C-alpha positions as CSV (number, residue, x, y, z in Angstrom):
1,X,0.0,0.0,0.0
2,X,1.2,3.5,-0.7
3,X,2.5,5.6,2.2
4,X,0.0,8.3,3.1
5,X,1.6,9.6,6.2
6,X,1.6,13.4,6.1
7,X,4.7,15.5,6.5
8,X,4.2,18.8,8.3
9,X,6.5,21.8,7.5
10,X,6.2,24.3,10.4
11,X,7.3,27.9,10.2
12,X,8.5,29.3,13.5
13,X,8.2,33.1,13.9
14,X,4.6,34.3,14.2
15,X,3.4,30.7,13.6
16,X,4.5,28.9,16.8
17,X,5.1,32.0,18.8
18,X,4.3,35.7,18.8
19,X,7.4,37.3,17.2
20,X,5.5,40.6,16.6
21,X,5.4,41.3,20.4
22,X,9.1,42.0,20.9
23,X,11.4,39.9,18.7
24,X,10.5,41.4,15.3
25,X,10.8,45.0,16.5
26,X,14.2,44.2,17.9
27,X,15.3,42.4,14.7
28,X,14.2,45.3,12.6
29,X,16.2,47.7,14.9
30,X,19.2,45.5,14.6
31,X,18.9,45.3,10.8
32,X,18.6,49.0,10.6
33,X,21.9,49.5,12.5
34,X,23.6,47.0,10.3
35,X,22.1,48.3,7.0
36,X,22.9,51.9,7.9
37,X,26.6,51.1,8.4
38,X,26.7,49.2,5.0
39,X,24.9,52.0,3.1
40,X,27.2,54.6,4.6
41,X,30.3,52.6,3.6
42,X,28.9,52.3,0.1
43,X,28.1,56.0,-0.2
44,X,24.3,55.4,-0.4
45,X,21.4,57.3,1.3
46,X,21.4,56.0,4.9
47,X,18.8,58.1,6.7
48,X,16.2,56.3,8.8
49,X,13.5,56.6,6.2
50,X,15.7,55.2,3.4
51,X,16.8,52.3,5.5
52,X,13.3,51.4,6.6
53,X,12.0,51.6,3.0
54,X,14.9,49.4,1.8
55,X,14.4,46.8,4.6
56,X,10.7,46.4,3.9
57,X,11.2,46.4,0.1
58,X,13.8,43.6,0.2
59,X,11.5,41.6,2.5
60,X,8.6,42.0,0.0
61,X,10.7,41.2,-3.0
62,X,12.7,38.2,-1.7
63,X,10.9,37.0,1.4
64,X,13.9,37.9,3.5
65,X,15.7,41.2,3.8
66,X,18.9,39.2,4.0
67,X,18.6,38.3,0.3
68,X,18.4,41.8,-0.8
69,X,21.5,42.8,1.2
70,X,23.4,39.8,-0.2
71,X,22.4,40.4,-3.8
72,X,22.7,44.2,-3.9
73,X,25.2,45.0,-1.3
74,X,27.5,42.0,-1.1
75,X,27.2,41.4,2.6
76,X,28.1,38.1,4.1
77,X,25.0,36.3,5.2
78,X,26.5,35.1,8.5
79,X,27.4,38.7,9.5
80,X,23.9,40.0,8.8
81,X,22.1,37.1,10.5
82,X,24.4,37.4,13.6
83,X,23.8,41.1,14.1
84,X,20.1,41.0,13.3
85,X,19.5,38.3,15.9
86,X,21.7,39.8,18.7
87,X,19.4,39.8,21.7
88,X,20.3,40.7,25.3
89,X,17.4,38.7,26.9
90,X,15.7,36.5,24.3
91,X,13.9,34.3,26.8
92,X,11.9,37.2,28.2
93,X,11.0,38.4,24.7
94,X,9.2,35.1,23.7
95,X,5.4,35.0,23.9
96,X,3.5,31.8,23.0
97,X,0.2,30.2,23.8
98,X,-0.1,27.1,25.8
99,X,-0.9,23.7,24.3
100,X,1.7,23.7,21.5
101,X,3.3,20.4,22.8
102,X,-0.1,18.7,22.9
103,X,-0.8,20.0,19.4
104,X,2.3,18.5,17.9
105,X,1.6,15.2,19.6
106,X,-1.9,15.1,18.2
107,X,-1.0,15.8,14.6
108,X,-0.3,12.6,12.7
109,X,2.9,12.2,10.7
110,X,6.4,13.7,10.8
111,X,7.1,17.3,11.5
112,X,10.0,19.5,10.2
113,X,10.8,23.0,11.3
114,X,11.3,25.1,8.2
115,X,12.3,28.7,9.2
116,X,13.9,31.7,7.5
117,X,15.5,32.4,10.9
118,X,19.1,31.4,11.6
119,X,19.9,28.2,13.4
120,X,21.1,29.4,16.8
121,X,18.2,31.7,17.3
122,X,15.5,29.3,16.1
123,X,17.1,26.5,18.2
124,X,17.0,28.7,21.3
125,X,13.3,29.6,20.7
126,X,12.3,26.0,20.1
127,X,14.1,24.8,23.2
128,X,12.5,27.5,25.3
129,X,9.1,26.3,24.0
130,X,10.0,22.7,24.8
131,X,9.2,21.5,21.2
132,X,12.6,20.3,20.0
133,X,11.9,16.6,20.4
134,X,8.8,16.8,18.2
135,X,10.6,17.9,15.1
136,X,12.4,15.3,13.0
137,X,14.5,17.9,11.4
138,X,15.3,21.6,11.9
139,X,15.9,23.4,8.6
140,X,17.1,27.0,9.2
141,X,17.9,29.7,6.6
142,X,21.6,28.8,6.5
143,X,20.9,25.3,5.1
144,X,18.3,26.5,2.5
145,X,20.7,26.3,-0.5
146,X,20.2,25.2,-4.1
147,X,23.4,24.7,-6.1
148,X,25.3,26.4,-3.3
149,X,23.2,29.6,-3.4
150,X,20.9,30.7,-0.6
151,X,17.3,30.1,-1.5
152,X,15.0,30.7,1.6
153,X,11.3,30.7,1.5
154,X,9.4,31.4,-0.7
155,X,11.8,29.7,-3.1
156,X,10.1,26.9,-5.0
157,X,13.6,25.5,-5.9
158,X,14.3,25.0,-2.3
159,X,10.9,23.4,-1.5
160,X,11.3,21.1,-4.6
161,X,14.7,20.0,-3.3
162,X,13.3,19.4,0.2
163,X,10.5,17.2,-1.2
164,X,13.0,15.2,-3.3
165,X,15.3,14.7,-0.3
166,X,12.5,13.6,1.9
167,X,11.0,11.4,-0.9
168,X,7.6,12.8,-0.3
169,X,5.1,14.1,-3.0
170,X,3.8,17.6,-2.5
171,X,0.3,16.3,-1.9
172,X,1.4,14.6,1.3
173,X,3.0,17.8,2.7
174,X,1.4,20.6,4.7
175,X,3.1,23.9,5.1
176,X,2.0,25.9,8.2
177,X,2.8,29.5,7.9
178,X,1.9,33.1,8.7
179,X,3.4,34.5,5.5
180,X,1.1,34.2,2.4
181,X,3.8,34.5,-0.2
182,X,5.4,31.3,1.2
183,X,2.1,29.5,1.1
184,X,1.6,30.6,-2.5
185,X,4.9,29.0,-3.6
186,X,4.0,25.8,-1.7
187,X,0.6,25.5,-3.3
188,X,2.2,25.8,-6.8
189,X,4.2,22.7,-6.0
190,X,1.1,20.8,-4.8
191,X,1.5,21.2,-1.1
192,X,-1.4,21.7,1.2
193,X,-1.4,25.0,3.0
194,X,-2.4,26.3,6.4
195,X,-2.3,30.0,7.2
196,X,-2.0,31.1,10.8
197,X,-3.2,34.7,11.4
198,X,-3.3,35.5,15.1
199,X,0.0,37.3,15.1
200,X,-0.5,39.3,11.9
201,X,-1.8,42.2,13.8
202,X,1.1,44.2,15.1
203,X,3.7,42.6,12.7
204,X,6.1,45.4,11.9
205,X,6.9,43.8,8.6
206,X,3.4,44.2,7.3
207,X,1.6,47.6,6.9
208,X,-1.5,48.2,9.0
209,X,-3.6,48.3,5.8
210,X,-2.2,44.9,4.7
211,X,-2.9,43.5,8.1
212,X,-6.5,44.5,7.9
213,X,-6.9,43.2,4.4
214,X,-5.2,39.9,5.2
215,X,-7.4,39.3,8.2
216,X,-10.5,39.3,6.0
217,X,-9.2,37.4,2.9
218,X,-8.5,33.8,2.1
219,X,-6.6,33.3,-1.2
220,X,-7.3,30.3,-3.4
221,X,-3.8,28.9,-2.5
222,X,-4.7,28.7,1.2
223,X,-6.4,25.5,2.0
224,X,-7.1,26.3,5.7
225,X,-7.0,29.6,7.5
226,X,-6.8,29.4,11.2
227,X,-6.3,31.9,14.0
228,X,-4.1,29.6,16.0
229,X,-2.0,26.4,15.2
230,X,-4.1,24.8,17.9
231,X,-7.0,24.8,15.4
232,X,-5.2,22.6,13.0
233,X,-6.6,19.4,14.4
234,X,-10.1,20.5,13.5
235,X,-9.0,20.5,9.8
236,X,-7.2,17.2,9.5
237,X,-9.6,16.0,6.8
238,X,-8.7,18.8,4.5
239,X,-5.1,19.1,5.3
240,X,-4.0,15.5,5.8
241,X,-6.8,13.5,4.2
242,X,-7.8,12.1,7.5
């Protein structure tokens, strides 16, 4: 009989915890400091408005500000990631709802953490949440490479490579995400998609107008829209064919 066990791909920030509360604002501030220094060294406009606009534009274009800084300003990814995720007290910045451990136990199939965050930071968050044992693999941005080049979400090339490596067809995979552009790429490869929305409000990466619009929409490439990951078990029929 064919193997029908689902494979869950879980995002981390604003999916399994509330990064909008303190972590995203701190990351943005850290990015701004790093970007200001780079732009000044390159003789480019480096006032706060220019830096904010560039940070948000690169995030919209590439799914990660890092990619814009690598492609257009030749920064080293490890330098950018290190400085952007430099926190004095990460543990006290983390906010998450209860019941995540029980949720992962109740979802049938394997689980992989798939995050555009760096390894050390994402490992620290997952350990603090007590979820590390429930993920078969932990795929951070550093390991999202295709032919040696960084290809983070929403890269279809990266997702296609992941599916091939795991020997799983797209129809057996579910991507659980807060970012719609990542879900769109996944759906184009045949994955099932779950959109988590409870931390959209207050996300400094998304404008207030887009936050309001997204809270009332459900694109065709989203199979299930839930406020919380804890609601995933109510949609197993649609997501996992169970």
